N, C-alpha and C positions, 0 to 999 in steps of 0.2 A: 798038284795041279796049278798051272800058271794062271795069271789073271785072265789071259785071253782064252784059255781053255774053259774057264768058268763063264766068261761072257758068251762063248759059243753055246755052252750048255744052257744058259739063260734064254738065249734066242730060240733054241730048239724047243725048250719048255713053253715059251711064249707062243710059238707057232702051233704047238700041240693044243694048247688051251684055246687058241683062236679057232681051231678046227672043231673043237668040242662045242663051242658056242654057236657055230654055224649049223650044228645038227638040231633041227626043230624038236626032237624028242627030249632034249635036256630040260625044256620048260615044264615037262611033266613031273620032274623032281625039283621042287623049288630050293631045297637045301643044297643039292648038287649045283644048281645054277648059281646060287649065291656064292658058294665056295669057289667055283671056277672063275666067276666074274671078279671076285675079290682078289684071288691069286694073280690073275692076268693084269688087273689094275696095278698091283704091287710091282710087277715086272716091267710095266710100260715105260717108265722113265729110263730105266737101265738100257732097254732095247733101243729107245730113241737116241740116247746119247752115244751108244756104241755104234749105231748106224751113221751118226754124224762123224764119229771118229774114223770109221772105215772109209767114208767118202773123202774126208780131208786127207787121210793117209794116201789114198789112191791119187788124188790131185797132186799131192806133194811128190809122189814117186814119178808121176808123169812129167812134172816140172823139172825134176832132176835129170830125167832122160833127155828132155829138150835142151837143157843146159849143156849136157855132154855131147849131143849129136848135132844140134842145130847150128847152122852158120849164120842165119839171119839175125842181125844184131837186135832188131826190135823184138823178135820173139824171145831172144835170150834175156832181154831186160824184163819182159813180162814174167818169164820163168823165175828170174831172180827175186822179183817182187813176191810171187806166190810162195817161194821157198822161205823168204824172210818172214812172211806172215804165218806160214805153217809151222815154222820152228818155234814161234811164240805160242800159237794156239794149241798145237798137239800135246805138249806136256801138261797144259792146263786141263784139257779134256781127260787126259790119263789120270790126273789127280782126282778129278770129279768121279771118274769111273771107279777108282779105288774106294772112295767114300760110299758110292752107291752099292758096292758089293759087300760092305760091312754087314755083319749079322743084324737083322732087324729085331727091335724089341717088339714082341707079339702084342704088347699092350698099347703101342703107340697110337693106334686108330681109335682107342676107346674114349668115351666121355668120362668125366670125373665127378667125384663129390669132394668138395673142399671144406675143411673145418678150420676155423681161425679162433683161437682162444687167448684170452688175457693171461699173462704169466706174472712175473714180478713187476711191481710198480703201482699197484692199486688202481685208482681212478685213471691215472695217466696211461696205464696199459690198456684199459678198456677203451679209452679215447683213440688210442692207436689202432686197436682192432677195427674200429669204425673207419679210420683213415685208410687202412690197408684194404679193407673190403671195398671202399669207394675206388681206390686205385685199380683194383682188379676189374671192377665193373666198367670203368672207363676203358681199360685195355680190351675187354671183351667187345665193347662197342666198336673199337677201332679195327679189330680183326674179324668181326662178324660172328663171334661166338654168342650163344644164347645162354642166359643164366636164370636159374629158378630157385627162389628161396625155399629151403626145407625147414629150417628151424632157427630161431633167434632168441637170445636171452639178453635183455638190456639191463644196464645199470643206471644209476642216477646221472652219470656223466657220459657214458658211452655204451659199449656192447661187450658183455662178458664172453659170449660165444656166439658165433654165427656159422651155420651149416648150409651150404648151397650146392646145387649141381650145375655143371657147365656142359653144354652140348655144342658140337661143331666138328670141323674137319681136323682130324689128328690132334684132338685136344690134349690127351695125355702126353704126347710127344713134346708139346710146347710147355706144359705146366709141371711136369714131373720133378723138375729140379727146384721147385718152390718150397718143398717140404723142409721144415727145420725151424730153428729159433731165429726170429727177426728182432734185432735190438734197435731201440730208438733212443737218441740222446737229444734232449731239448729242454727248454724252460717250461714247466707246466703252468697252466693258467692260474693255478692256486699258489704258485711260488712268489711270495712277495719280495724276496731278496734277489731275484733274478738268477738264481743258481741253476745250472744244468743238471737234470736228473737223467738217470738211465733206467729204462723199462724194457720189458721183453714181452713178446707174444709168440705163440707157436702156430705154424701153418702145417696142415696135413693134407696132401693131395692123394686121393684114393681112386683107383680105376673102378668104374662101375662094372659090376659083375653081370654077365649074361646068364639067363636061366640055364642054358645048356652047359656053361662052364662051371657054375657053382650053385648048388641048391642048399639053402639053409634047412637043416633038419630040425623041424619044430619040436621033436621029442627032446632036443637038447636045450630048448628055450623055455624059461619060466616067465609068465606074464602076470604082472601085478597092476591093479588099478587103484587109484586113490584120488582124493579131492585136491584139485589144483589150488596153489597158493598164489599170493601176490595180486597185483591189479589185473583186471580182465573182465570185470562185469559180474553180475549176479549169477548168471547161468554157469560161468566157469568155476566159481568158488563154492557152489552149493550142490554140484553133482560130481560123481566119480568119473571125471573125464580124462584125468591125467593117467598116462600109461608108462610103466617101467618094464622093460624087457631085459632079461639076463640070459646070456649064453653060458650055461653052467660049466661046460668043459674048460672054457678059457676065462670065466668070470668077467666077461665083457658086459658092461651095463649101459643101456641107453634109456633116458627118461625124457618124455615129451609131454608138454601140457599147452602147446601153442593153440590148438584148435578146441572149439567147444564140444566137438564130437569125439567120443572115446574111440570110435572106429577109425577116424582120420588120424588121431594121435598114434594109435597102434600101427597103422599102415606106415606112417613116417618113421616110427621107432624101429620097426622091423627092416625097413629099407636101409636106415643108417647102420643097424647092427649087421646086416648082411654084407654091406660094403666094408665095414671094419674087419670082419672076420676074413673076408676075401683079401683085403689089403694085407692083413697079417700073414696070410699064406704067401702072397706075392713078395713081401719083404724077406721072408725066410728063404725063398727061392733065390732072391737077388743076393742075399748074404752068402749063400753057397757059391753063386757065380762069381762074386767079388773075390772070394778066396782063390779062385782059379785064374781070373783075369782082371786087369785094371780097368779104369774108366767109369767108376761109379759116381764120382763127384758128390760123395756124401749123401746119396739118395736114401740109403737104408736107415740112417740114424736120425730119428726125429728130434733127438735132444741136442743135435749139433748146432752151434751158432753159425748161421750161414751169411747173415747180412747185418750191416749197421747203417742206420739212417741218421746222420748227424745234421740237425737243423741249423745250429749256429754257423757251421761252415758250409752249409748247402752241399754236404758230401754224402755220396752213396758208395758203400763198399761191399763187394761180394768177396768174402774171405776165402772161399774155396779156390778161386782162380786168380786172386789178387787184382781184381778189377775195381778201380776207383774212378768215379765220375763226379763232377761238380755241377750237376744239373738236377738236384734233388727235387726242385719245384716241378719240373716237367715230368719226372719219374712218378711223383705222387699224383699227377694228373693222368697217369696211365701210359706214359711213354716207356714201355717195357720191351718192345720188340727187339731192339739192338742188344739188350742185356740177355734175353732168352736165346737169341741167335748165337751170341758169344759162348754161352754155356754149352749149347749143342755142338758148336764147332770145336770147343775144347774137348768135349767128350769123344768126338770123332777122331781128333788128333791123337788122343791117348790110345784109342782102339787101334789106329793105324800103326802107332809106335809099338804096341804090343804084338801086332802081326809081323812086324819086321824083325823082332827078336827071335 
């Protein structure tokens, strides 16, 4: 099937969905209404751009006819101008249509849960966890995403682990390439000789699972309660408020002691566990897809080193696409949009290249 056959099929489907939404009885079935509305919204941009393409193509064909048949020199000059502009614009719209027709990641519209953990480097790694968490929070403010803290484990100097959820428009599509090992090179505050140290942290971006898509079987989960340790006040340390949940089939463990309430800690722990299990399923599916087609940009391997933040040189490097920028100060303040857009564009280019082979 040619690209234009696919586009005509999309328009036909879009018109069919529009007709369904015009039928008042669809509101009696909220699930069907939601599904139809969602599918139609997903096709809307393709249809809009294709209509723009068809209109421009028609104008261009008319201009060529005028140039061939018209004797009036003024009309011929106007036709030449339209042809000149059309010859530039039409290929650009065709390329955009090719991208819009690429297979959509069904997870792209989802909200996410992000886990950032200190790796190698001791206190310096914990400090960098806090720095990267702040970087993301600034980025979320810039793009209108909302963030909610789920759990945090602090160290003397920084943060050992932080888990938070992110809500907004197509969050997973923007953040899914952030998973992996982030390496920082800088002089730690505790370094008296001024030597540059290398530390690492890990970032995991997990799509939030809907109840309909994935239900955690509580028969597979063991729940243990125990007395919380560390600072936190008398009520935290003298009651069995801490909760550890274990998914027995996969031996996935989550322990939470942030809240004074055992119930709230259990609720948080189960939410994290549910998303980790769902994320594991997603990664396995993506690994199978990666074996069949290119364009994964290292998403599946959480142990892969994806970034280096070099403070002495003010250098930021994304190793997967060979991107190097010397604006680390702005990036650490949340200026990530251009980087994420480049990763997405690179992914789309690889998919297009795969389709051409």
